[in-house]
VEXDREN-260305 format. One record per atom (N, C-alpha, C, O): residue number from 1; residue in one letter; x, y, z. Coordinates in pm, 1 decimal. Example, Ala and Ser with C-alpha at 12.3 -4.5 7.8 and 13.67 -1.06 7.14 Angstrom:
+-------+------+----------+----------+----------+
| tordo | zati |       px |       py |       pz |
+-------+------+----------+----------+----------+
|     1 |    A |   1319.0 |   -569.0 |    780.0 |
|     1 |    A |   1230.0 |   -450.0 |    780.0 |
|     1 |    A |   1320.0 |   -330.0 |    780.0 |
|     1 |    A |   1423.6 |   -331.9 |    846.5 |
|     2 |    S |   1285.0 |   -225.0 |    708.0 |
|     2 |    S |   1367.0 |   -106.0 |    714.0 |
|     2 |    S |   1290.0 |      3.0 |    787.0 |
|     2 |    S |   1340.9 |    113.8 |    803.9 |
+-------+------+----------+----------+----------+
// end
This chain:
+-------+------+----------+----------+----------+
| tordo | zati |       px |       py |       pz |
+-------+------+----------+----------+----------+
|     1 |    X |   2412.2 |   2726.4 |   5967.8 |
|     1 |    X |   2401.8 |   2857.8 |   6030.3 |
|     1 |    X |   2416.2 |   2847.4 |   6181.8 |
|     1 |    X |   2489.0 |   2925.5 |   6243.0 |
|     2 |    X |   2347.0 |   2751.1 |   6241.9 |
|     2 |    X |   2350.8 |   2735.9 |   6387.3 |
|     2 |    X |   2488.0 |   2698.3 |   6438.6 |
|     2 |    X |   2527.7 |   2742.1 |   6546.6 |
|     3 |    X |   2561.7 |   2617.3 |   6362.6 |
|     3 |    X |   2694.9 |   2574.2 |   6404.5 |
|     3 |    X |   2791.5 |   2691.4 |   6409.9 |
|     3 |    X |   2870.9 |   2702.5 |   6503.4 |
|     4 |    X |   2785.1 |   2779.0 |   6310.3 |
|     4 |    X |   2872.7 |   2895.6 |   6309.0 |
|     4 |    X |   2841.0 |   2988.7 |   6425.3 |
|     4 |    X |   2930.5 |   3049.1 |   6484.5 |
|     5 |    X |   2712.8 |   2999.4 |   6456.9 |
|     5 |    X |   2671.8 |   3085.2 |   6568.7 |
|     5 |    X |   2728.0 |   3032.9 |   6700.1 |
|     5 |    X |   2768.2 |   3110.9 |   6786.5 |
|     6 |    X |   2731.0 |   2899.8 |   6715.4 |
|     6 |    X |   2786.7 |   2841.1 |   6837.4 |
|     6 |    X |   2936.8 |   2866.9 |   6847.5 |
|     6 |    X |   2989.4 |   2883.9 |   6957.4 |
|     7 |    X |   3005.0 |   2869.7 |   6735.5 |
|     7 |    X |   3149.7 |   2888.6 |   6738.2 |
|     7 |    X |   3189.9 |   3033.6 |   6762.5 |
|     7 |    X |   3302.1 |   3059.8 |   6805.8 |
|     8 |    X |   3100.4 |   3128.2 |   6735.3 |
|     8 |    X |   3131.9 |   3268.9 |   6757.8 |
|     8 |    X |   3133.3 |   3300.3 |   6906.3 |
|     8 |    X |   3221.6 |   3371.4 |   6954.3 |
|     9 |    X |   3036.8 |   3248.0 |   6978.4 |
|     9 |    X |   3024.1 |   3277.0 |   7121.0 |
|     9 |    X |   3068.8 |   3157.8 |   7203.5 |
|     9 |    X |   3039.6 |   3043.3 |   7169.0 |
|    10 |    X |   3138.7 |   3183.9 |   7310.8 |
|    10 |    X |   3175.2 |   3079.5 |   7405.3 |
|    10 |    X |   3060.6 |   3068.7 |   7506.6 |
|    10 |    X |   3059.0 |   3139.0 |   7607.6 |
|    11 |    X |   2966.4 |   2981.2 |   7478.4 |
|    11 |    X |   2844.0 |   2974.2 |   7559.4 |
|    11 |    X |   2870.8 |   2927.8 |   7701.8 |
|    11 |    X |   2797.5 |   2965.1 |   7793.4 |
|    12 |    X |   2974.7 |   2847.0 |   7722.1 |
|    12 |    X |   3009.4 |   2805.9 |   7858.7 |
|    12 |    X |   3050.4 |   2925.7 |   7943.2 |
|    12 |    X |   3010.1 |   2938.4 |   8058.8 |
|    13 |    X |   3131.0 |   3013.6 |   7883.8 |
|    13 |    X |   3174.9 |   3133.5 |   7954.9 |
|    13 |    X |   3056.5 |   3226.7 |   7981.6 |
|    13 |    X |   3043.2 |   3281.3 |   8091.1 |
|    14 |    X |   2971.2 |   3244.4 |   7881.3 |
|    14 |    X |   2855.5 |   3332.6 |   7898.7 |
|    14 |    X |   2761.8 |   3277.3 |   8005.1 |
|    14 |    X |   2710.9 |   3352.6 |   8088.2 |
|    15 |    X |   2738.5 |   3145.6 |   8003.3 |
|    15 |    X |   2654.0 |   3083.0 |   8105.2 |
|    15 |    X |   2711.7 |   3097.4 |   8245.3 |
|    15 |    X |   2638.5 |   3124.9 |   8340.3 |
|    16 |    X |   2844.5 |   3078.7 |   8258.5 |
|    16 |    X |   2907.4 |   3095.3 |   8389.5 |
|    16 |    X |   2898.7 |   3238.9 |   8437.0 |
|    16 |    X |   2878.7 |   3264.6 |   8555.7 |
|    17 |    X |   2913.8 |   3333.2 |   8343.8 |
|    17 |    X |   2909.4 |   3474.1 |   8380.5 |
|    17 |    X |   2769.9 |   3514.0 |   8427.5 |
|    17 |    X |   2755.8 |   3590.0 |   8523.2 |
|    18 |    X |   2667.1 |   3462.9 |   8360.5 |
|    18 |    X |   2529.5 |   3493.1 |   8401.9 |
|    18 |    X |   2501.8 |   3433.1 |   8539.7 |
|    18 |    X |   2440.8 |   3497.8 |   8624.8 |
|    19 |    X |   2546.5 |   3309.8 |   8561.5 |
|    19 |    X |   2527.3 |   3245.8 |   8691.3 |
|    19 |    X |   2601.6 |   3321.3 |   8800.9 |
|    19 |    X |   2546.8 |   3345.1 |   8908.5 |
|    20 |    X |   2726.0 |   3358.9 |   8773.7 |
|    20 |    X |   2805.2 |   3431.7 |   8872.6 |
|    20 |    X |   2746.0 |   3569.2 |   8900.8 |
|    20 |    X |   2746.7 |   3613.6 |   9015.6 |
|    21 |    X |   2695.0 |   3637.1 |   8799.3 |
|    21 |    X |   2638.2 |   3769.7 |   8822.2 |
|    21 |    X |   2510.0 |   3761.6 |   8904.0 |
|    21 |    X |   2481.1 |   3850.9 |   8983.7 |
|    22 |    X |   2432.7 |   3654.2 |   8884.3 |
|    22 |    X |   2314.3 |   3634.7 |   8967.3 |
|    22 |    X |   2354.3 |   3612.4 |   9113.1 |
|    22 |    X |   2290.5 |   3664.1 |   9204.9 |
|    23 |    X |   2461.0 |   3534.6 |   9132.8 |
|    23 |    X |   2511.6 |   3513.4 |   9268.3 |
|    23 |    X |   2561.9 |   3643.9 |   9328.9 |
|    23 |    X |   2540.7 |   3669.2 |   9447.5 |
|    24 |    X |   2628.1 |   3726.7 |   9248.7 |
|    24 |    X |   2679.0 |   3855.4 |   9298.0 |
|    24 |    X |   2563.8 |   3944.0 |   9344.4 |
|    24 |    X |   2571.8 |   4006.3 |   9450.3 |
|    25 |    X |   2456.7 |   3949.6 |   9265.2 |
|    25 |    X |   2341.8 |   4032.4 |   9303.7 |
|    25 |    X |   2280.7 |   3982.0 |   9434.3 |
|    25 |    X |   2246.1 |   4061.7 |   9521.5 |
|    26 |    X |   2267.5 |   3850.2 |   9448.1 |
|    26 |    X |   2209.9 |   3794.0 |   9570.2 |
|    26 |    X |   2299.7 |   3819.9 |   9691.5 |
|    26 |    X |   2251.0 |   3859.4 |   9797.5 |
|    27 |    X |   2430.1 |   3797.8 |   9676.1 |
|    27 |    X |   2524.1 |   3821.0 |   9787.0 |
|    27 |    X |   2530.0 |   3969.3 |   9821.2 |
|    27 |    X |   2532.1 |   4006.3 |   9938.6 |
|    28 |    X |   2532.6 |   4053.6 |   9719.2 |
|    28 |    X |   2538.9 |   4198.4 |   9742.7 |
|    28 |    X |   2414.9 |   4248.3 |   9814.5 |
|    28 |    X |   2424.5 |   4334.3 |   9902.0 |
|    29 |    X |   2299.5 |   4196.0 |   9778.9 |
|    29 |    X |   2176.9 |   4237.0 |   9847.1 |
|    29 |    X |   2179.6 |   4193.6 |   9993.6 |
|    29 |    X |   2131.9 |   4265.9 |  10081.1 |
|    30 |    X |   2235.4 |   4075.9 |  10019.7 |
|    30 |    X |   2249.3 |   4028.9 |  10158.1 |
|    30 |    X |   2346.1 |   4118.7 |  10235.5 |
|    30 |    X |   2317.6 |   4157.1 |  10348.9 |
|    31 |    X |   2461.2 |   4152.4 |  10174.3 |
|    31 |    X |   2556.8 |   4243.4 |  10239.1 |
|    31 |    X |   2492.1 |   4378.7 |  10268.3 |
|    31 |    X |   2513.1 |   4438.0 |  10374.1 |
|    32 |    X |   2413.4 |   4425.6 |  10172.5 |
|    32 |    X |   2346.7 |   4554.9 |  10188.6 |
|    32 |    X |   2249.3 |   4550.8 |  10305.7 |
|    32 |    X |   2241.1 |   4646.0 |  10383.3 |
|    33 |    X |   2176.6 |   4442.1 |  10318.7 |
|    33 |    X |   2078.1 |   4432.0 |  10426.4 |
|    33 |    X |   2143.4 |   4409.9 |  10562.4 |
|    33 |    X |   2102.3 |   4470.2 |  10661.6 |
|    34 |    X |   2245.2 |   4323.4 |  10567.4 |
|    34 |    X |   2305.9 |   4289.9 |  10695.6 |
|    34 |    X |   2398.8 |   4398.6 |  10747.4 |
|    34 |    X |   2394.2 |   4432.0 |  10865.8 |
|    35 |    X |   2483.5 |   4454.6 |  10660.7 |
|    35 |    X |   2583.9 |   4550.4 |  10706.2 |
|    35 |    X |   2559.7 |   4691.8 |  10655.7 |
|    35 |    X |   2645.8 |   4778.6 |  10670.3 |
|    36 |    X |   2444.0 |   4715.6 |  10596.7 |
|    36 |    X |   2402.3 |   4849.6 |  10552.6 |
|    36 |    X |   2503.3 |   4915.0 |  10457.9 |
|    36 |    X |   2524.6 |   5036.1 |  10463.1 |
|    37 |    X |   2565.5 |   4833.5 |  10370.8 |
|    37 |    X |   2657.1 |   4888.1 |  10271.2 |
|    37 |    X |   2577.8 |   4953.5 |  10159.6 |
|    37 |    X |   2463.7 |   4915.6 |  10133.3 |
|    38 |    X |   2637.7 |   5051.1 |  10094.5 |
|    38 |    X |   2575.5 |   5109.9 |   9976.3 |
|    38 |    X |   2567.1 |   5001.5 |   9868.4 |
|    38 |    X |   2658.8 |   4920.1 |   9856.8 |
|    39 |    X |   2460.4 |   4998.6 |   9789.9 |
|    39 |    X |   2440.8 |   4889.9 |   9693.2 |
|    39 |    X |   2557.4 |   4867.6 |   9597.8 |
|    39 |    X |   2594.7 |   4752.9 |   9573.4 |
|    40 |    X |   2615.3 |   4972.4 |   9543.8 |
|    40 |    X |   2723.5 |   4953.3 |   9447.4 |
|    40 |    X |   2850.8 |   4900.8 |   9513.5 |
|    40 |    X |   2924.6 |   4823.1 |   9452.8 |
|    41 |    X |   2877.0 |   4942.8 |   9638.1 |
|    41 |    X |   2993.5 |   4890.5 |   9709.7 |
|    41 |    X |   2973.0 |   4745.1 |   9746.6 |
|    41 |    X |   3066.5 |   4665.3 |   9739.0 |
|    42 |    X |   2851.6 |   4709.6 |   9786.6 |
|    42 |    X |   2825.8 |   4569.7 |   9821.6 |
|    42 |    X |   2838.4 |   4481.1 |   9698.4 |
|    42 |    X |   2883.7 |   4367.1 |   9709.2 |
|    43 |    X |   2798.8 |   4532.0 |   9579.9 |
|    43 |    X |   2814.2 |   4454.8 |   9456.1 |
|    43 |    X |   2961.6 |   4436.3 |   9422.2 |
|    43 |    X |   3002.3 |   4328.3 |   9379.3 |
|    44 |    X |   3041.6 |   4540.3 |   9440.8 |
|    44 |    X |   3184.3 |   4530.1 |   9412.6 |
|    44 |    X |   3252.1 |   4431.3 |   9508.0 |
|    44 |    X |   3333.1 |   4349.3 |   9464.8 |
|    45 |    X |   3219.9 |   4438.6 |   9635.7 |
|    45 |    X |   3277.4 |   4345.9 |   9733.9 |
|    45 |    X |   3239.0 |   4202.1 |   9699.3 |
|    45 |    X |   3324.4 |   4113.5 |   9699.3 |
|    46 |    X |   3111.8 |   4178.7 |   9670.0 |
|    46 |    X |   3065.6 |   4043.9 |   9637.2 |
|    46 |    X |   3133.1 |   3991.7 |   9510.7 |
|    46 |    X |   3173.6 |   3875.5 |   9506.1 |
|    47 |    X |   3145.9 |   4075.9 |   9407.7 |
|    47 |    X |   3208.0 |   4032.8 |   9282.4 |
|    47 |    X |   3354.7 |   3998.6 |   9301.3 |
|    47 |    X |   3402.3 |   3897.5 |   9249.7 |
|    48 |    X |   3426.9 |   4082.4 |   9375.2 |
|    48 |    X |   3569.7 |   4056.5 |   9396.0 |
|    48 |    X |   3592.3 |   3931.2 |   9480.2 |
|    48 |    X |   3681.7 |   3852.1 |   9450.2 |
|    49 |    X |   3513.2 |   3912.6 |   9584.2 |
|    49 |    X |   3527.9 |   3792.9 |   9667.5 |
|    49 |    X |   3498.6 |   3668.5 |   9585.0 |
|    49 |    X |   3572.3 |   3570.1 |   9593.0 |
|    50 |    X |   3392.2 |   3671.7 |   9506.1 |
|    50 |    X |   3357.8 |   3556.9 |   9423.0 |
|    50 |    X |   3464.9 |   3530.1 |   9317.6 |
|    50 |    X |   3498.3 |   3414.3 |   9292.2 |
|    51 |    X |   3519.3 |   3634.9 |   9255.9 |
|    51 |    X |   3623.4 |   3617.3 |   9154.3 |
|    51 |    X |   3750.4 |   3557.9 |   9215.3 |
|    51 |    X |   3810.5 |   3467.9 |   9156.6 |
|    52 |    X |   3792.0 |   3607.4 |   9332.9 |
|    52 |    X |   3912.5 |   3553.9 |   9396.5 |
|    52 |    X |   3890.3 |   3412.3 |   9449.5 |
|    52 |    X |   3983.0 |   3331.3 |   9449.1 |
|    53 |    X |   3769.4 |   3381.4 |   9494.7 |
|    53 |    X |   3739.5 |   3244.9 |   9538.2 |
|    53 |    X |   3749.4 |   3148.4 |   9420.3 |
|    53 |    X |   3809.2 |   3041.5 |   9432.2 |
|    54 |    X |   3690.5 |   3186.3 |   9306.2 |
|    54 |    X |   3695.9 |   3100.7 |   9187.5 |
|    54 |    X |   3839.5 |   3082.4 |   9139.6 |
|    54 |    X |   3877.5 |   2972.4 |   9099.5 |
|    55 |    X |   3919.4 |   3188.3 |   9143.1 |
|    55 |    X |   4059.2 |   3179.1 |   9100.1 |
|    55 |    X |   4139.2 |   3090.0 |   9194.4 |
|    55 |    X |   4221.9 |   3010.8 |   9149.2 |
|    56 |    X |   4115.6 |   3101.9 |   9324.8 |
|    56 |    X |   4188.6 |   3019.3 |   9421.4 |
|    56 |    X |   4148.1 |   2872.8 |   9410.2 |
|    56 |    X |   4230.8 |   2783.7 |   9429.3 |
|    57 |    X |   4021.4 |   2847.8 |   9379.4 |
|    57 |    X |   3976.4 |   2709.5 |   9363.7 |
|    57 |    X |   4035.4 |   2646.6 |   9237.9 |
|    57 |    X |   4058.4 |   2525.8 |   9234.3 |
|    58 |    X |   4060.0 |   2726.9 |   9135.2 |
|    58 |    X |   4115.5 |   2675.4 |   9009.9 |
|    58 |    X |   4265.5 |   2649.5 |   9020.8 |
|    58 |    X |   4314.5 |   2548.2 |   8970.9 |
|    59 |    X |   4338.7 |   2739.8 |   9085.4 |
|    59 |    X |   4484.2 |   2727.1 |   9096.6 |
|    59 |    X |   4530.0 |   2812.1 |   9214.0 |
|    59 |    X |   4506.1 |   2932.9 |   9216.8 |
|    60 |    X |   4594.7 |   2750.4 |   9309.3 |
|    60 |    X |   4630.4 |   2823.1 |   9432.3 |
|    60 |    X |   4761.4 |   2900.5 |   9423.8 |
|    60 |    X |   4799.1 |   2965.3 |   9521.4 |
|    61 |    X |   4832.4 |   2896.4 |   9310.9 |
|    61 |    X |   4957.0 |   2972.0 |   9299.9 |
|    61 |    X |   4925.8 |   3120.6 |   9282.6 |
|    61 |    X |   4822.0 |   3158.2 |   9228.2 |
|    62 |    X |   5018.0 |   3203.7 |   9330.2 |
|    62 |    X |   4997.1 |   3347.9 |   9324.0 |
|    62 |    X |   5104.5 |   3412.3 |   9237.7 |
|    62 |    X |   5223.7 |   3387.7 |   9255.6 |
|    63 |    X |   5060.3 |   3495.3 |   9143.6 |
|    63 |    X |   5149.0 |   3583.6 |   9068.8 |
|    63 |    X |   5081.5 |   3719.8 |   9062.2 |
|    63 |    X |   4959.0 |   3729.0 |   9070.7 |
|    64 |    X |   5159.1 |   3823.5 |   9047.4 |
|    64 |    X |   5103.4 |   3958.7 |   9045.3 |
|    64 |    X |   5016.4 |   3979.4 |   8921.1 |
|    64 |    X |   4914.9 |   4048.8 |   8927.0 |
|    65 |    X |   5055.9 |   3919.9 |   8810.0 |
|    65 |    X |   4975.7 |   3930.9 |   8687.9 |
|    65 |    X |   4840.2 |   3864.5 |   8703.7 |
|    65 |    X |   4738.3 |   3918.9 |   8661.2 |
|    66 |    X |   4839.0 |   3746.9 |   8764.7 |
|    66 |    X |   4712.9 |   3675.2 |   8790.0 |
|    66 |    X |   4625.5 |   3755.1 |   8885.6 |
|    66 |    X |   4503.5 |   3758.6 |   8869.4 |
|    67 |    X |   4686.3 |   3819.1 |   8985.1 |
|    67 |    X |   4611.2 |   3901.8 |   9079.8 |
|    67 |    X |   4535.0 |   4012.9 |   9007.2 |
|    67 |    X |   4415.7 |   4032.4 |   9030.4 |
|    68 |    X |   4604.9 |   4085.5 |   8919.1 |
|    68 |    X |   4539.6 |   4195.4 |   8846.8 |
|    68 |    X |   4436.9 |   4144.8 |   8744.9 |
|    68 |    X |   4336.2 |   4210.9 |   8719.6 |
|    69 |    X |   4462.8 |   4028.2 |   8687.3 |
|    69 |    X |   4365.8 |   3969.6 |   8595.4 |
|    69 |    X |   4236.3 |   3934.1 |   8668.9 |
|    69 |    X |   4127.1 |   3963.5 |   8620.3 |
|    70 |    X |   4248.3 |   3871.8 |   8784.3 |
|    70 |    X |   4130.1 |   3836.1 |   8863.0 |
|    70 |    X |   4060.3 |   3961.4 |   8914.6 |
|    70 |    X |   3937.3 |   3967.1 |   8918.0 |
|    71 |    X |   4137.9 |   4061.4 |   8954.6 |
|    71 |    X |   4079.9 |   4188.4 |   8998.4 |
|    71 |    X |   3998.1 |   4251.8 |   8885.5 |
|    71 |    X |   3888.8 |   4303.3 |   8909.3 |
|    72 |    X |   4050.4 |   4248.3 |   8764.4 |
|    72 |    X |   3978.2 |   4301.3 |   8648.5 |
|    72 |    X |   3851.4 |   4223.4 |   8618.5 |
|    72 |    X |   3747.3 |   4282.0 |   8588.8 |
|    73 |    X |   3860.4 |   4089.5 |   8626.3 |
|    73 |    X |   3740.7 |   4008.9 |   8603.6 |
|    73 |    X |   3636.5 |   4034.7 |   8711.4 |
|    73 |    X |   3516.8 |   4032.9 |   8682.9 |
|    74 |    X |   3679.7 |   4058.7 |   8834.5 |
|    74 |    X |   3585.2 |   4091.7 |   8941.6 |
|    74 |    X |   3513.7 |   4222.9 |   8914.1 |
|    74 |    X |   3392.9 |   4234.0 |   8935.0 |
|    75 |    X |   3588.3 |   4322.3 |   8867.3 |
|    75 |    X |   3525.4 |   4451.4 |   8833.7 |
|    75 |    X |   3428.7 |   4436.6 |   8716.8 |
|    75 |    X |   3320.9 |   4496.0 |   8717.1 |
|    76 |    X |   3467.2 |   4357.5 |   8616.7 |
|    76 |    X |   3378.8 |   4331.7 |   8503.1 |
|    76 |    X |   3252.9 |   4258.1 |   8547.4 |
|    76 |    X |   3142.8 |   4288.7 |   8501.8 |
|    77 |    X |   3270.0 |   4161.5 |   8636.1 |
|    77 |    X |   3156.2 |   4087.4 |   8689.5 |
|    77 |    X |   3063.0 |   4178.9 |   8767.6 |
|    77 |    X |   2941.0 |   4164.6 |   8759.4 |
|    78 |    X |   3118.9 |   4272.4 |   8843.0 |
|    78 |    X |   3038.8 |   4368.9 |   8917.5 |
|    78 |    X |   2955.3 |   4453.5 |   8822.5 |
|    78 |    X |   2835.6 |   4472.2 |   8844.5 |
|    79 |    X |   3018.0 |   4504.7 |   8716.8 |
|    79 |    X |   2944.4 |   4586.3 |   8618.7 |
|    79 |    X |   2835.4 |   4505.9 |   8551.1 |
|    79 |    X |   2724.7 |   4555.5 |   8530.5 |
|    80 |    X |   2866.3 |   4381.4 |   8516.3 |
|    80 |    X |   2768.2 |   4296.2 |   8449.7 |
|    80 |    X |   2651.0 |   4266.6 |   8543.7 |
|    80 |    X |   2535.4 |   4269.3 |   8501.6 |
|    81 |    X |   2680.9 |   4238.5 |   8670.6 |
|    81 |    X |   2574.5 |   4207.8 |   8766.9 |
|    81 |    X |   2483.1 |   4328.2 |   8787.4 |
|    81 |    X |   2361.2 |   4312.8 |   8794.4 |
|    82 |    X |   2540.9 |   4447.6 |   8797.2 |
|    82 |    X |   2458.4 |   4567.0 |   8815.0 |
|    82 |    X |   2376.3 |   4595.1 |   8689.7 |
|    82 |    X |   2262.8 |   4641.7 |   8700.0 |
|    83 |    X |   2430.6 |   4568.0 |   8572.9 |
|    83 |    X |   2354.3 |   4583.1 |   8449.8 |
|    83 |    X |   2242.3 |   4482.0 |   8439.6 |
|    83 |    X |   2133.3 |   4513.8 |   8392.0 |
|    84 |    X |   2269.0 |   4359.3 |   8484.4 |
|    84 |    X |   2166.3 |   4255.2 |   8484.2 |
|    84 |    X |   2051.5 |   4293.1 |   8575.1 |
|    84 |    X |   1934.9 |   4278.6 |   8538.1 |
|    85 |    X |   2084.0 |   4342.3 |   8695.3 |
|    85 |    X |   1976.1 |   4378.2 |   8786.3 |
|    85 |    X |   1902.0 |   4501.3 |   8738.4 |
|    85 |    X |   1782.4 |   4514.1 |   8764.7 |
|    86 |    X |   1968.4 |   4591.9 |   8669.5 |
|    86 |    X |   1898.8 |   4708.0 |   8614.0 |
|    86 |    X |   1803.2 |   4664.3 |   8503.3 |
|    86 |    X |   1694.5 |   4720.3 |   8488.9 |
|    87 |    X |   1843.5 |   4564.8 |   8425.6 |
|    87 |    X |   1755.5 |   4512.4 |   8321.2 |
|    87 |    X |   1632.2 |   4445.9 |   8380.8 |
|    87 |    X |   1521.6 |   4460.9 |   8328.8 |
|    88 |    X |   1651.2 |   4372.4 |   8489.9 |
|    88 |    X |   1537.7 |   4306.7 |   8556.3 |
|    88 |    X |   1439.9 |   4411.1 |   8608.2 |
|    88 |    X |   1318.7 |   4395.3 |   8593.9 |
|    89 |    X |   1491.6 |   4517.0 |   8668.0 |
|    89 |    X |   1404.7 |   4623.3 |   8718.6 |
|    89 |    X |   1330.2 |   4689.9 |   8604.3 |
|    89 |    X |   1210.1 |   4714.5 |   8615.0 |
|    90 |    X |   1399.6 |   4719.4 |   8494.9 |
|    90 |    X |   1335.1 |   4782.3 |   8380.5 |
|    90 |    X |   1225.1 |   4696.1 |   8321.9 |
|    90 |    X |   1117.4 |   4745.9 |   8288.9 |
|    91 |    X |   1251.9 |   4566.0 |   8308.9 |
|    91 |    X |   1149.3 |   4475.6 |   8257.3 |
|    91 |    X |   1031.4 |   4464.5 |   8353.1 |
|    91 |    X |    916.1 |   4462.3 |   8310.0 |
|    92 |    X |   1059.8 |   4457.7 |   8482.3 |
|    92 |    X |    951.0 |   4448.5 |   8580.5 |
|    92 |    X |    863.4 |   4573.1 |   8575.3 |
|    92 |    X |    740.9 |   4562.9 |   8582.3 |
|    93 |    X |    924.5 |   4689.3 |   8563.1 |
|    93 |    X |    845.9 |   4813.0 |   8555.3 |
|    93 |    X |    764.9 |   4818.0 |   8426.5 |
|    93 |    X |    652.0 |   4867.1 |   8425.9 |
|    94 |    X |    821.4 |   4768.1 |   8318.5 |
|    94 |    X |    749.1 |   4770.0 |   8191.1 |
|    94 |    X |    627.5 |   4677.4 |   8196.4 |
|    94 |    X |    519.8 |   4713.5 |   8148.9 |
|    95 |    X |    644.6 |   4557.2 |   8254.4 |
|    95 |    X |    535.1 |   4460.5 |   8256.6 |
|    95 |    X |    430.5 |   4491.3 |   8362.9 |
|    95 |    X |    315.2 |   4450.2 |   8349.8 |
|    96 |    X |    469.3 |   4562.9 |   8467.7 |
|    96 |    X |    371.5 |   4596.6 |   8571.8 |
|    96 |    X |    309.5 |   4733.1 |   8548.4 |
|    96 |    X |    230.4 |   4779.2 |   8630.8 |
|    97 |    X |    342.6 |   4798.2 |   8440.0 |
|    97 |    X |    283.1 |   4927.7 |   8408.5 |
|    97 |    X |    352.3 |   5044.1 |   8475.8 |
|    97 |    X |    294.0 |   5151.9 |   8487.1 |
|    98 |    X |    474.6 |   5025.3 |   8520.7 |
|    98 |    X |    549.5 |   5134.5 |   8583.9 |
|    98 |    X |    521.1 |   5142.6 |   8733.0 |
|    98 |    X |    419.3 |   5094.0 |   8782.2 |
|    99 |    X |    611.6 |   5203.5 |   8800.7 |
|    99 |    X |    598.4 |   5217.1 |   8945.5 |
|    99 |    X |    516.4 |   5340.5 |   8979.7 |
|    99 |    X |    519.2 |   5440.7 |   8908.3 |
|   100 |    X |    444.5 |   5331.4 |   9088.6 |
|   100 |    X |    372.7 |   5449.7 |   9137.3 |
|   100 |    X |    474.7 |   5550.3 |   9188.5 |
|   100 |    X |    582.9 |   5512.0 |   9233.0 |
|   101 |    X |    442.1 |   5674.8 |   9182.5 |
|   101 |    X |    534.4 |   5780.4 |   9225.8 |
|   101 |    X |    563.8 |   5765.8 |   9374.8 |
|   101 |    X |    472.5 |   5765.1 |   9457.5 |
|   102 |    X |    690.7 |   5754.2 |   9407.5 |
|   102 |    X |    732.3 |   5746.5 |   9546.9 |
|   102 |    X |    721.9 |   5609.0 |   9609.0 |
|   102 |    X |    765.7 |   5590.1 |   9722.5 |
|   103 |    X |    665.5 |   5512.6 |   9539.1 |
|   103 |    X |    651.6 |   5378.2 |   9594.9 |
|   103 |    X |    774.2 |   5294.5 |   9560.6 |
|   103 |    X |    824.1 |   5301.9 |   9448.3 |
|   104 |    X |    823.7 |   5215.1 |   9655.4 |
|   104 |    X |    937.8 |   5129.0 |   9624.4 |
|   104 |    X |    897.4 |   5020.9 |   9524.7 |
|   104 |    X |    781.5 |   4979.5 |   9520.1 |
|   105 |    X |    993.8 |   4975.9 |   9445.5 |
|   105 |    X |    966.6 |   4878.5 |   9341.3 |
|   105 |    X |    980.0 |   4736.3 |   9394.9 |
|   105 |    X |    958.4 |   4641.1 |   9320.0 |
|   106 |    X |   1014.1 |   4719.5 |   9518.5 |
|   106 |    X |   1027.4 |   4585.9 |   9575.2 |
|   106 |    X |   1171.2 |   4557.7 |   9614.3 |
|   106 |    X |   1243.8 |   4645.4 |   9661.1 |
|   107 |    X |   1210.6 |   4431.9 |   9593.8 |
|   107 |    X |   1340.7 |   4383.7 |   9637.8 |
|   107 |    X |   1454.5 |   4462.2 |   9575.3 |
|   107 |    X |   1559.6 |   4476.8 |   9637.8 |
|   108 |    X |   1437.1 |   4514.0 |   9452.2 |
|   108 |    X |   1543.2 |   4583.1 |   9380.0 |
|   108 |    X |   1543.8 |   4733.8 |   9405.9 |
|   108 |    X |   1634.4 |   4803.4 |   9359.9 |
|   109 |    X |   1445.6 |   4784.8 |   9477.9 |
|   109 |    X |   1425.4 |   4929.1 |   9487.0 |
|   109 |    X |   1546.4 |   5005.2 |   9538.7 |
|   109 |    X |   1576.4 |   5114.1 |   9490.0 |
|   110 |    X |   1614.5 |   4950.4 |   9634.6 |
|   110 |    X |   1723.4 |   5025.7 |   9697.0 |
|   110 |    X |   1849.6 |   5030.5 |   9611.8 |
|   110 |    X |   1946.8 |   5095.7 |   9650.0 |
|   111 |    X |   1850.1 |   4963.4 |   9498.1 |
|   111 |    X |   1968.1 |   4965.2 |   9412.6 |
|   111 |    X |   1975.9 |   5092.5 |   9329.4 |
|   111 |    X |   2077.9 |   5117.8 |   9265.3 |
|   112 |    X |   1870.8 |   5172.7 |   9329.2 |
|   112 |    X |   1869.2 |   5291.3 |   9245.5 |
|   112 |    X |   1842.8 |   5415.5 |   9326.3 |
|   112 |    X |   1838.1 |   5525.3 |   9270.9 |
+-------+------+----------+----------+----------+
// end
């Protein structure tokens, strides 16, 4: 049973995506604090820069198809990172008994 489960999911890809999305959230929060970008724009900028950096490190040749593929993966990474951070906020609110009315939730508060 366990072997079939491993073959269904590409765990290396999922692990890399989780790691990259965590990096996107951290970079986006830094961009938001330093340059006062809106949270969703800072996440998109961070995801696209990280996606293009990874693509350039893997292969430096340029084709228009590869450009759009990397652009799409960057957008997907941005959505995944924002979903990951929303899940963290939801879990934190559930375990801490919910946020007080009008009080910031902490480091993640400005994302919503």
